C-alpha positions in Angstrom: 54.7 7.8 -10.1 51.9 6.5 -12.1 52.0 4.4 -15.2 51.6 6.3 -18.5 49.8 4.8 -21.5 51.3 5.9 -24.7 50.4 4.5 -28.2 53.6 3.0 -29.7 53.4 5.3 -32.7 53.8 8.3 -30.3 56.5 6.7 -28.1 59.5 7.8 -30.2 58.2 11.4 -30.4 57.9 11.5 -26.6 61.7 10.7 -26.5 62.2 11.1 -22.7 65.2 9.2 -21.4 63.6 8.9 -18.0 61.0 6.5 -19.3 61.3 2.8 -19.5 59.1 0.0 -20.9 59.0 -3.8 -20.4 58.9 -6.4 -23.2 58.1 -10.0 -22.6 60.7 -12.0 -24.6 59.6 -14.9 -26.7 61.8 -17.9 -26.5 62.7 -19.7 -29.8 64.2 -22.6 -28.0 61.9 -25.2 -26.5 64.2 -26.0 -23.5 63.6 -22.6 -21.9 60.8 -22.8 -19.4 60.8 -19.4 -17.7 59.6 -16.1 -18.9 62.0 -13.2 -19.3 60.8 -9.6 -19.0 63.3 -7.2 -20.5 63.5 -3.5 -19.4 64.3 -1.0 -22.1 65.0 2.7 -21.9 62.9 5.1 -24.1 65.6 5.0 -26.8 65.4 1.2 -27.0 68.6 0.5 -25.0 68.3 -2.8 -23.1 68.8 -2.0 -19.4 68.1 -5.3 -17.6 66.0 -8.6 -17.6 63.9 -10.1 -14.9 61.9 -13.3 -14.3 58.7 -11.4 -13.5 56.9 -8.3 -14.7 56.5 -7.2 -11.1 60.3 -7.4 -10.5 60.9 -5.4 -13.7 58.5 -2.7 -12.7 60.0 -2.5 -9.2 63.5 -2.1 -10.7 62.3 0.7 -13.0 60.8 2.6 -10.1 63.9 2.0 -7.9 66.1 3.4 -10.6 64.1 6.6 -10.7 62.6 5.9 -14.1 59.0 6.0 -15.1 57.3 2.8 -16.3 55.2 3.3 -19.5 52.9 0.8 -21.3 53.2 0.7 -25.1 50.1 -0.5 -26.9 
């Protein structure tokens, strides 16, 4: 499966539950030193969180979902 590029304004219209996207979370606390990459389903449901984008993409693919980039 390849990566789809969908403008964010079109994402909700696409509405396919087999799609997932990754969001790098911004920490508001200074004592957190690692990045967190959250995986969300197309409807915005949080599915999981990982310490690297690569791990998040691998989990999406292993789950039978398709990774999309929102821009």
